[in-house]
C-alpha positions in Angstrom: 62.4 33.4 -9.4 63.1 34.3 -5.8 60.1 35.7 -3.9 61.7 39.2 -3.4 62.6 39.3 -7.3 59.0 38.1 -8.0 57.5 40.7 -5.7 59.7 43.5 -7.2 58.7 42.5 -10.7 55.0 42.4 -9.7 55.5 45.8 -8.0 57.1 47.3 -11.2 54.5 45.9 -13.3 51.7 47.3 -11.1 53.4 50.6 -10.9 53.5 50.8 -14.7 50.0 49.8 -15.0 48.5 52.3 -12.6 50.6 55.1 -13.7 49.6 54.7 -17.4 46.2 56.0 -19.1 46.1 52.9 -21.1 47.7 49.7 -19.7 50.1 47.8 -22.0 49.3 44.6 -23.5 51.7 43.0 -21.0 54.7 43.8 -19.0 57.2 42.5 -21.5 55.9 44.8 -24.2 56.0 47.6 -21.6 59.4 47.4 -20.3 61.2 46.1 -23.6 63.7 48.8 -24.8 62.9 51.2 -21.7 65.0 52.6 -19.0 64.2 52.2 -15.5 65.8 54.9 -13.3 66.7 54.0 -9.7 67.0 57.2 -7.6 69.4 56.6 -4.8 69.0 58.9 -2.0 72.6 59.1 -0.8 76.0 59.9 -2.2 78.3 57.6 -4.3 80.1 54.8 -2.3 77.6 54.9 0.5 75.9 51.7 1.8 72.6 52.7 0.2 74.3 53.5 -3.0 76.2 50.3 -3.0 73.1 48.2 -2.4 71.4 50.3 -5.2 73.9 49.5 -7.8 74.0 45.7 -7.0 70.3 45.8 -7.2 70.4 47.8 -10.7 72.8 45.2 -12.0 70.5 42.3 -11.5 67.1 43.9 -11.8 66.9 43.6 -15.7 67.1 39.9 -15.3 63.9 39.8 -13.1 61.9 42.3 -15.0 60.0 41.2 -18.0 61.4 42.8 -21.2 64.8 43.3 -19.4 64.8 47.1 -19.3 68.0 49.0 -18.9 68.4 50.2 -15.2 70.5 53.3 -14.4 71.3 54.7 -11.1 71.1 58.3 -10.1 72.4 59.6 -7.0 70.8 62.5 -5.0 72.8 62.9 -1.8 70.9 64.5 1.0 70.3 63.5 4.8 67.9 60.6 5.1 67.0 60.4 1.4 64.7 63.4 1.5 65.8 64.8 -1.7 65.5 61.6 -3.5 62.0 61.1 -2.3 61.0 64.7 -3.0 62.2 64.2 -6.5 60.4 60.6 -7.1 57.1 62.1 -5.8 57.2 65.6 -7.5 59.5 65.5 -10.6 59.5 61.9 -11.8 56.7 60.8 -14.2 54.3 58.3 -12.5 55.0 55.8 -15.4 56.5 52.8 -13.5 59.9 53.8 -14.7 61.3 55.3 -11.6 62.2 53.7 -8.4 63.4 55.4 -5.1 66.0 53.7 -2.9 67.0 55.3 0.5 67.7 55.0 4.1 65.0 53.7 6.3 65.6 57.0 8.3 63.5 58.7 5.7 60.2 57.2 7.0 60.7 58.3 10.7 61.8 61.8 9.5 58.8 62.2 7.1 56.7 63.3 9.9 58.9 66.0 11.3 61.2 67.5 8.7 60.1 70.8 7.2 61.6 70.0 3.8 59.3 67.1 3.1 57.5 67.7 0.0 55.9 64.1 -0.4 52.8 62.2 0.9 54.3 59.2 2.4 51.0 57.4 2.1 51.2 57.6 -1.7 54.5 55.7 -1.8 54.6 51.8 -1.9 57.1 49.5 -0.5 58.7 47.5 -3.3 61.2 45.5 -1.6 64.2 45.2 0.7 67.4 43.6 -0.1 69.3 44.2 3.1 68.2 44.0 6.8 70.5 44.3 9.8 70.4 43.9 13.6 72.3 46.4 15.5 73.6 44.8 18.7 75.4 46.9 21.4 78.3 45.5 23.4 80.9 46.5 26.0 83.9 44.8 27.6 83.1 43.0 30.8 86.0 44.4 32.6 84.8 48.1 32.0 85.0 50.0 35.5 81.4 51.0 36.3 
């Protein structure tokens, strides 16, 4: 199992344990036959959606009990609606994961429609990283 997959499996297991009043005997028993919902904070066919769907396709193979993983989109700027949903609506039972743009965290301080406490979220993983490079032609007249 790759490090990111192992970290994700442990994070899901930890979320399940801390979100339940009585911990399950083991993660396999807990997740077997369950549905894990991946709330994607963007519209369909966006970059975040595509990465979320790729993760959803492979996640069951890396979670004990191989639960079904489904994707639900919540399109709103900077994934705020998805974060609000995960924080205020979803049960804290280890069966809901949020996925969104990195801009969510920088906006969490200043946006009036934030309805979550950022310190109560935990980072599960990242399947994509990018470096932004700026360039221009050398013959551009200054």
